[in-house]
N, C-alpha and C positions, 0 to 999 in steps of 0.2 A: 376626098373632100366633097361635101354636099353642095349642090347648087343652091342659089339664093332662095328660090321659091319653095323647094322641098324643105330647106332649113326652117323657114318661117312656119310652114305647115306643121312640121314636127314640133316646133316650139309651142305653138298654140295647142297642139294635141297633148303635150306633156302637162301644160297648165290646166287644160280642161279636165283631164283624167286624174289629176292629182298624183302624178308620178311619185313613187315612194322616195327615190333619191332626191328629187327636187324638193319635196316637202321637208325632208330631213335637213337639207342644206339651208333652206330659207329659215326653218325653225331655229337652227343653231345660230345663224346670223343675227336674228332678232334677239335671241337670248343673250348673246355676247354683247350686242350693242346696247340693249336696254339695261343690262347689268352695269356696263361701263358708264352709261349716262346717269344711273342712279348714284353711283359713287362720286362721279364728277360733280353732280349737283350738291351732294352732301359737302363737298369740299369748296366748290366754286361760289355758291350762293352766300354762305357766311363770310368767305374771304372777300368777295366783292363788296358786301355791305360794310364790313369792318374797315376796308380801305377808304370808304366814303366817310364814315362817322368818326374814325379815330385817327387824327393827324399825328404824325411822328416824324422825326428826322430821317431823311432819305426816302420818304414816301414816294416822291416823284421818280426816284430810281427804281423802286419796286414796281410801280405802275408801268414804267417803260420796259422793264424786264418782262413783266407779265404780258404786255402787248406784243413784245418780240416773240414770246413763247407760243403765241397763237399760230405762228408760221413754222413750228418745229417740223423738220423733215421726218416723215414716218419711219423711214429706214434707219435713221439715227436713233430714234426712240426704240425701235425694234432691236437694234444692236445692243443698246444699253440694257434693255430688259433681258436679252439673251445672255449677255455676259454676267448679269446678276443671278440669273436662274440656272446657268449651266453648272455642271458638276464641280468645276473649279471656282465658281463664283461664291459670293458670301451667302447666298440663299439656295445654293445647289442642293443642300440636304433636304429641302422640301419636296424635291422631285416634281416641280410644277412645269418644267419646260415641255413644250409640245402638248399642251393641254388647253382646254377652254379658259381655265383660270389665268394662264399666262397671257392669253389674248385679251381678256378683260382688263388685266393690269396694263398692258400696252395701250389699249384704247383709252383707258382712264387717264393715263399720263398725257395722251395726245389732246383730249378734249377738255380736261379740267382747266387748263389755262384759258381756253376759249370761253368756257362758261364763266369763269371768274372775271375775265376782262370785260366781257359783254354785260355781265351783271353790274359791275361797277359803273359802266356807262349808263345803264338803265336807271340805277338807283341814285346816281349823283344828282340828276335833275329833281327827283323827289325830295332829296335831302335839302337842297337849296330852298325848296318851297316850304318845308316843314321845320327847318332848323330853329327859327325863333320860337315856334310853338313847343318844340321839344325842350328848349332851354327854360321857357316860362313854366312848364309843368315839372321841371326837374327830372326829366327822364334820363336814365343812365345811357352810356354809349351802347351797351349791349341791348338795352331795351329799344333804343332808337333803331339799331340794326334790325332787330326782329320786326319792329313796326314797318320799316321800309320794305322788308321782304314780303310781309303780308299785303301791304297796300300795292306793291308793285308786282303782284302775282301774275297778272296777265302778261306783262312784259317779260317776266322771268320764264314763263312757260314758252314764250317765243324763243328765248335764249336756249332753253332746253331742247326745243325742236331743231334749232341750228346745230347744237352739239350732236344730237342724234343723227342728223343728216350727214355730218362729218364722219361720225363713227361707222355708220352702216356702209359707207362708200370707201372705207379705208382698206388698202391691200398690202402696202409695204411692210408695216410692222407685224400684222397678224400672220403673214406668211413666214416671217423670220422666226417668230416665237411659237407659232402653231404648227408649222411644217406642212400644212395642207394635207393632213392625213384623212383618208376616206373614212367616213362614219365616226370620226372623232373630232377633227379640227377643220374640216372643209366648210368654208363659208361662201357666200355668193360671189364676192370679188375674187377670191383665190380660185374658186371653181370655174369662173368665167375665163380667167387667164389659162388655166389648165386645159379646159375643154376646147378653147380656141386653138391652142398649140397642138392638140391632138386632131383637130379637124372636125370635132363633133359640134358643129355650129348650132344644131337644134337645141341641145341642152344649154349652150352658151347664150343663145338668143332668148330662151325661156327665162333664164336667170336675169338676163339684162332687162327684159320687159318688166319683170317683177321689181327689180331694183329701181328702174325708172318710175314705175308706178308709185313705189314708196316715196321716192324723192318728190314726185309731183304732189302726193298727198301731204307730205310734210310742209311743202311750200304753201299749199292751199290752206292748211290748218294755221300756219304762221300768219298768213294774210288775214284770215278770219279773226284770229286773236288780236291782231293789231287794230282791226276795226272795232272789236269789242272793247278794247282798252281805251280807244278814243271816245267811244260813246260813254264809257264809265267815267272818264275824266271830265266830260262836259255835262254829266247828269247832275 
């Protein structure tokens, strides 16, 4: 077991020298999380907008379910994806288990409800403001949804950043479906858990510092975008 000072020294050395294993793990983490975020936004933005502009029976129930799904336990999502992709599962023939694709799928299922629910909240205020204008111009529901997404782009980017922050920090689901395999499915969160259990605190701290830096960057970017959105609204 490394002592505290030497662990921090090794951590900064690994970061400063661009250790190959460290770079590989961080790169895979970003690749998986950005891919999951991309698919989540493709699903969540239109779904959130349609829930705002298209009333239907049971809409309140759908919104309540969507809000509840924001708190989905990652290990439960990981288990469901595992059962689906395992050899005995309905999609086992694809051979995707223990691959980055399985990890992207699990993260997408986790953050798509978050993106959709937060998008609905962001766009609902805009719709209340523009509803009469949409009606007077005879704009269709689909056209109104698209207009809301375009006009609310600053708020939606903030939503996307929140989704990315949730994805990049996730560990339970990705370790179940990815297996934490070296040079294949090992990402920052799973590597931190493994290296800590092995007593290799230098690598664990290096990954932790990078992960915290990413989280801080996401929060700063979200704050900047909120300020930009407010200036845009009052311009």
